[in-house]
C-alpha positions as CSV (number, residue, x, y, z in Angstrom):
1,M,98.9,61.7,-14.3
2,L,96.2,59.1,-14.3
3,L,93.4,58.7,-16.8
4,K,89.9,57.6,-16.0
5,I,89.2,54.6,-18.3
6,L,86.2,52.3,-18.9
7,K,86.9,49.0,-17.0
8,S,83.6,47.1,-17.3
9,K,80.3,47.4,-19.0
10,L,77.0,45.5,-18.9
11,H,75.2,46.8,-22.0
12,R,71.4,46.7,-22.2
13,A,70.7,45.0,-18.9
14,R,67.1,44.7,-18.0
15,V,66.1,45.8,-14.4
16,T,64.3,42.9,-12.7
17,D,63.2,44.6,-9.5
18,A,63.5,47.9,-7.5
19,K,63.5,48.1,-3.8
20,L,63.1,51.7,-2.4
21,H,63.5,51.0,1.3
22,Y,67.0,49.6,1.2
23,A,70.3,51.3,2.2
24,G,71.2,51.7,-1.5
25,S,73.1,49.8,-4.2
26,V,72.5,47.6,-7.2
27,A,72.4,43.9,-6.9
28,I,73.8,42.1,-10.0
29,D,73.8,38.4,-10.7
30,S,77.3,37.3,-9.6
31,E,77.9,35.4,-12.8
32,L,77.3,38.7,-14.8
33,M,79.6,40.5,-12.4
34,E,82.3,38.0,-13.0
35,S,81.9,38.1,-16.8
36,V,83.0,41.8,-16.7
37,G,85.3,41.8,-13.7
38,L,83.0,43.6,-11.2
39,V,83.7,43.0,-7.6
40,P,81.4,43.4,-4.5
41,Y,81.1,47.1,-3.4
42,E,82.7,48.4,-6.5
43,S,81.5,51.8,-7.6
44,V,79.4,51.8,-10.8
45,M,77.5,54.3,-13.0
46,I,74.1,53.4,-14.3
47,A,72.5,55.0,-17.3
48,D,68.8,54.3,-17.9
49,L,67.9,54.1,-21.6
50,N,64.2,54.5,-20.9
51,N,64.3,57.9,-19.2
52,G,67.9,59.2,-19.5
53,N,68.6,59.1,-15.7
54,R,72.2,58.5,-14.7
55,L,73.4,57.7,-11.2
56,E,76.4,56.4,-9.2
57,T,76.1,53.6,-6.7
58,Y,77.9,50.4,-5.7
59,V,77.5,46.7,-6.6
60,V,76.4,43.8,-4.3
61,P,76.2,40.3,-5.7
62,A,72.9,38.7,-6.4
63,E,72.4,34.9,-6.7
64,A,74.5,33.3,-9.4
65,G,72.4,32.4,-12.4
66,S,69.4,34.5,-11.3
67,R,70.0,37.1,-14.0
68,D,68.8,39.7,-11.4
69,I,69.5,43.4,-11.8
70,V,67.9,45.0,-8.7
71,I,68.0,48.7,-8.1
72,M,67.9,49.5,-4.4
73,G,67.5,52.6,-2.2
74,A,66.8,56.1,-3.5
75,A,67.8,55.1,-7.1
76,A,64.5,53.1,-7.2
77,N,62.8,56.5,-7.7
78,L,64.8,57.0,-10.9
79,I,65.2,53.5,-12.4
80,H,62.3,51.0,-12.5
81,P,61.7,47.3,-13.2
82,K,61.8,46.4,-16.9
83,D,63.9,49.5,-17.7
84,I,67.0,48.9,-19.9
85,V,70.2,50.1,-18.4
86,I,73.9,50.3,-19.1
87,I,76.1,49.6,-16.1
88,F,79.7,51.0,-16.3
89,S,82.7,50.8,-14.0
90,F,85.9,52.7,-14.4
91,T,89.6,52.4,-13.4
92,F,92.5,54.9,-13.2
93,L,95.5,54.1,-15.4
94,T,98.7,55.8,-16.5
95,P,98.7,56.8,-20.1
96,E,101.1,53.9,-20.8
97,E,98.8,51.4,-19.1
98,A,95.8,52.8,-20.9
99,K,97.4,52.1,-24.3
100,E,97.3,48.4,-23.6
101,F,94.2,48.1,-21.5
102,K,91.0,46.5,-22.9
103,P,87.7,46.9,-21.0
104,K,85.4,43.9,-20.4
105,V,82.1,44.6,-22.2
106,V,79.2,42.3,-22.7
107,A,75.8,42.9,-24.4
108,L,72.8,41.3,-22.7
109,N,69.5,40.1,-24.2
110,D,66.0,40.7,-22.7
111,N,66.5,37.9,-20.1
112,N,69.9,39.3,-19.0
113,D,71.8,36.4,-20.7
114,I,75.0,37.3,-22.4
115,E,74.2,37.8,-26.0
116,K,77.6,38.9,-27.2
117,R,81.0,39.7,-25.8
118,I,82.1,43.0,-27.2
119,S,85.6,43.1,-25.7
């Protein structure tokens, strides 16, 4: 049996742009991706704190240091620039692996700088 466990979390990221006419994904500053162990094309869930919308998409890297969080494709109808979001990824682990696993979680400030490493 495998358990679905939180792997990575960017807490309170501010959306910097939204591009409706794009094939679909979320672009995230590659430094922020690295800080929580996200890799290109990894599946993520995004929860919008402004309106309660939740969706699943995949990650593409944005320029390192840009602090960009860009919502692309149909998701741009649900999540807008300046919205505050939580970006999660998950992994599957055995119960034994899950006991020892620690997710990588950071809280961001209004400029998408890392304010605090939670775990």
